[in-house]
N, C-alpha and C positions, 0 to 999 in steps of 0.2 A: 776302223778310222785311222786316218793319216795321222801319225805323231810327226809334233812341230820340228823343224830345225834349229836348232841351239848354236849360240857361240859360248867358246869356250876362250878365255883371256886368263895364260899364264906363261911368264917369261919362263919358268923352270920346264926343260925340256922333259925329261923325266917323269914329272909330275902332270904335266900338261898329257902327254902321250899316253899314261894310265887312265886318266879322268877321260880322255875321248875314246880308248877302247874301253869302257867299262860304260859308256853311253850307248856305244855302238852295239855293244852285245846287249843291251837293253831294247836295241831297235832303232834308237835315235839318230837321224843324220845331224853331224855336227860339224861345223866349221870352227878351225882354230886360230887363234891371236896371239903372237910372243910378246908382242907391245902393246901400248897406250894408241901410241899412232895409227899403227894395223889394225884394232878394235874398232878407232874412231873412224879409220877408211873403210871399212865395212859397216858401220851402223849408218854411212852416210850413204852408201847404196843398198842396204838390205834392212828392213824391220825384222827383229826377232821376237816371236813370244817371251822365250825363256835366256836369259845371259849368264852364264856362270863365271866370273871373275876373282883374282886374286886381287886384295886392296894394294900392297905395296909392291910395283910393278918394277917403272923407272923414275923420271923426272915427274911423272903424272901416276894418280893414283886409280884405282880401282873406283874412287867416289866420282872421280870424273868420267869412267866408263857410264857407273849408274847414271848420273846426269844427263850424259848423251844419249844414252837407251831410253832413260823415261821421257825425255825432250822428244826423240825422232818416234817413238808409241808409249805415250800415257799408261798404257795398260800392260806394257812388258814388264815380268816378273823376273828381278835380278836377284841372284844369290852370291854374295859376298863370301871371300875365302880369307883368311890371313893367320898366319903363325905368330903373331904379335898383335894382339888383340888390345884395346883400351876401351875405356868407360868415352871418352871423346871418338874414337871412331865408330862405335858401336849408335852411340847419340846420333852423329851425322847420318851414317847410313838408315836410323830408322827416320830419324827428319826426313833424309831425301826419298824415300819411299823404299827402300830394300825388301821385299819378298820374305829372305832370311839371310843369316849371319852363321858361318861354319867357322869354327875355330880347327884349326892345323894343328896337330895330325887327325882327322875325322875318320871313323867308319864308312867305306863308299857307301855301304846301306843307307847313310844317313844324308847322303848326297842324291842318291835316287829317292829315296823318300821325298824330298826337298821340290826337286825336278818334278815326280808325279802331282803333288799336291798344287805344285803351281801349272802343270797342265790339266789340273781338273777344273783349278780356276777359270782357265780360259775355254775349255772345252764345254763346262756346264754352267753358266751363268743363267740357264731358262729354270732350273729346277729349284729356285729359292722358293721359300713357302709364303703364299699369301696372306697379308693382313685381314684381322677381322677387326669390327668394332668392338673396341674395350669400354666396361662400363665405367662408370665416373667414380665407384671407389676404387680401393685397394682390394677389397673382397673378391677375388677373381675365382670363377668357377660357375659351372652350370650343371655339372652331375648330380644326380639323385642325391647323393648324402649332401652336399653343399647346400642345395633345395631347402631339404629338409632345415639346416642351421638356420637359413633364411629366415624359412616361415616360424620358427620358434625365436629368433632374434625380433621380430617384427611384432610380436605378442608382446614379448618381456622387457624390450628397450623403453618404451614408454613408462613403464611403472618403475618403483622403488624396489620391488625386489632384490634379496639376493640371489647372485647368480653364482655358481660354481662350475669353470669351463674345466674340464680335462682333455687331456690329449700330449701325445709323444711331444719331443722337444723337436722344436722347429715349423711345427703346425700352425703357428699364428696365435698363440693365445692371445697376448697382449693387442694383439691389431683386432679381436672381436671385443675384445674389453673395452679399446677405445671407440669403437663404433657402438656398442650400448651406450656409454654416453653422451656419444655425438647425437643421438638418435632419441636423447632423454630429454625431460624438463628441466636437467640440470645443464645442458652441453654448454651454457653461458658461464661456467663457474669450473673450477680447478678440477682436472683429472692428474692424481698424484699415484705413480706405482710405486710399489716398494717390493724388490727382491728378498724374500723373505733367509733365502739360502745364504746370502752375501753377508748379512748382518750379525755381529757375535750376540748368539742368547743373552750374553747378558745386558746388551743394548739394546734390544730388540724393544724392550718395554718402555722406555725413555724416547725411542724412534718414533713410537707409534701415540703414545702417551703425553711425551712431553716430560720436564724435569723443573724443579728449581733449583736455582743456584745454593751448592753446598750439600744436595740432597746424596752427593757419593764422590768419590775420590776423582777430582778432572772436572768435577761440574761448575766451574767459574761463572757461569751466568744463569740464568733463565732461559729454558729450551721451549719452545712451542713443538707440539708433537706433531705428527702429519693429520691424525683425526681432527685434530682440531683446525690445524693450517687449511684441509680440504673442505672446511664448515660449508655446508650447501651443495658440493661437489660430490667426486668419485672417488675412492681409494681403490687402488686394484693391489690385491695382495698378491703378487706371483711367487709360486713356490710353497703354497701353505703347507703341505705334507712336510716340510723341513722345520717348522715349528717343534721346539719342545714340549713333551706334555704337561711340565710345570707351568708354562706362559698359557697353554691352551684353554685352560679355566679364567684367565683374565680376559683372553680375547671372546671367550663365551659371554662372560659377563656384560661386556663390552656392546656385543650385538644384541641383547636382550633389553641393556637399558640405555644405551647411547648415551651415556655419560664418561667421560674421561677425568681420572684422578691421577696428575701430573706427578710424578715421583718426589715425595718431601712435602706434600700440600695434603691438607685434612678436609679439603674441599673437594668436591666432583663438580664437572662443568660440563651441560648439554649440549651434545653437537649434533646436527644433521647432516649426513653423509650417507652417502648409499655403497655398499662394500661387493662387490666383485673379486674374487678369487680364483685360483688356477693352481694347478698342480701336473706334472706329468708321470704321478706315482696312482695307485687304485686305492683309493683312500678307502673304500670298503674293506679291503685286503687287511689294511693299514688299523680299522677299527677292532677286526676280526681278531687279529694278531696283540691287540692290546696298544699299540702305538699310536693309537689316536682316538681322542674320546668318541664316544657316539652321539653325544648330546649335544658337540660343537658339529659333527658331520652332520644332522641333522638340521642345524640352523644353519650352516652353509647351503646345503643341499635344497634350497628351496627351488629353484630352478638349475637345472643339472645340463651343460653341452657337452657332448664329448665329441672333437673335433676328429676327424678322418685323417689316418696319414696318409699322405701323396701317392704312395702305392696303391693306395685304394680307391682312388678317383683319376687314374692316369690320362682320362679324358680330359682335364682341365690341364694339362702340361702345357698345349700350345697356347693357350690364352694366357697363362702363367709367364711364359717363357717370352712370349709379344709384350706381356706388360714392363718384364724386366728389361728386354733389350730397348724400348722405347724410353725408360726411365733412366737407361747409362749411357745410352746414345746422346741424348740432350746433356746429360751431366759431364762426359768428357769429350764433347762436342767428337763423337764417331759417325760411324754409319754402318756398323755391322749389321750383314745380313745374314737371316738361316737358312741353309739348304735342306732340303727335304731329308738325306741321309743325317744332317745333324739332329734334326727334329726326332727322327725313328731312333737313334740313340740314346737320346733322350728319356724319349716315350719308355725303352726296354730296361733303363737303369733301376735300379731297385731305391734310392733315395732314403737311406739310413736318417741323412736329417733331416727331410721332409722339404716344406717351402723356402725354408732357410736357406739349407744349403743350395738348392736350386738357384734362388736369389743370390746366392754369391760364387758361384759359378759362373752363370751370366754376367755379372760384372768382371770376372776373372777373362773371361771370351771378349767380351767387348773393347778390354784394353789390349789383350796379345792375339786375337785372331789374327792370321795372316791375312795380309789385304781385307780385312775387316769381311771377313767371308768364314761362317761357322757350319760347317762339315764335318762329317763323322769322325774324321783324323783329328780335327779340333776338338771335339768333346772327349775323345778319349783321351787325347796328350792331357787336357784340363783335369778331368778325371783323377788320372794316374799321378799329376801333379799334385792333387789334392788330399789323394789315399794312396799312398805308393803299395807297389806291389809288393807281397810279401816273399813272392818266389824269384827273389833279384839273384843273381850270377855269384854263386858261394862266396868265391876271393877274387881280390882283385888279379892275381895270376891267371885265374880262368878265366877273366874278362880279357887281360891282355892276350893270351891264346888265343881266342877266339878272334881278337881283331886281326893278329898276325895272318890268322887262317885265310882271313877273306883278302887282307889286301895282296896275299901271294896269290890266290886264284884267281883275283883282277888282272894283276901283272901277267899271268900265266908261269909263275913260278919264278920271275926274274928275280932275285934277291937285289941287285943296287937300286931297283925301280923300287920295291918295296920298302927298303930302307930310306930311300927319300920320301916316298908317302906316310911312312912311320915316325919321320922326324927323328929318325938316330943314325947313326953311322953302321957301315955295312959289317964291320967287326963285330959292334954289339949285337947286331939282328943273327948273326953266326952262333953267338954264345947262347944266344935266346933259345934259339931252334934245337940246339943242343940239350940246353937244360931241361928245356919242354920236353922232348924228345919227337919233336914235328919233325 
């Protein structure tokens, strides 16, 4: 495949020559302009798929070049460079449709990487993933484990049975609980979620059962508990495995009697609520180790649903990605598209954070993916940003030495040009070379 002809706009002759040389070494044909007027003249005669331009050039700026290039060809990928980046210029560049923004001094590899990503955008727009018809609910997936979950849900949701949902963090336990409520006769009543892990053990009893004024220090008014406020509805007890043994007996009595006695009250009140509980822990193991009451476990475990981790239902990833793409494209008024290479990268990842991690990643990609195209590199960059690699360069000096080596290689050993690219004085470069023994 023939590589595209690029336009480089840079007023510094040394920097311009280095960039052009580097690009030509990669096999690109390059036109160069030293001023905005020369750039405008070239753009008036020819359409460039990729333009690399400094921002601060002369009486006009790279933002003017950006506007002219995009006016000539709306698909043009413009890469901006500057040593004086500000929030205002970055916002203007983003609003103007810039493909990427490089802060000087930059690694030449970073520039080449940006050019190759822009080239891929122009060369392979046809590799986008075809969309499928999505289900009406947020419960996405047609893999065998999910079909089994659907079958159990269809049977248990219309009943009043207590349900225990187990699964790793991020597998969608609250979503399942909400669907149980939505498909139950209680659907028109309240659904009240309670995160048992986030409430102090001393406050959990008053949170669930309520309290009277003066029942304890700080109780300045009567408080209606969650169970009473959710009368005829559903209470979702998330992270049920985190409640202390001392409170487990009180919860067991409530599940048996369906009565609440607010703290400070001598009278019990009957309430009609359905309880759905969830945990990311193995309650059976906790029972065996004496950390969870066996009788409470039996009471909660009327119907048990175990949600599979995403790594065990990889076939559902394409539909999940499509669902989240549609959701966040609408929310942020974007048009992000998924490339086949991006989908393959998503399917191969381990997903320790399960569906929740996938959802957050797609949201980030919709906002930040270059030219709204989610390919393999965009996915890898987003994953690395969310989960930085542990094997980063050992020291800042190592990173600086590697940068100097790359610039010197690209300039053919010309130290004056290398110093210009690095943004330092030539004598400073000589001192660094001597100190680093390069």
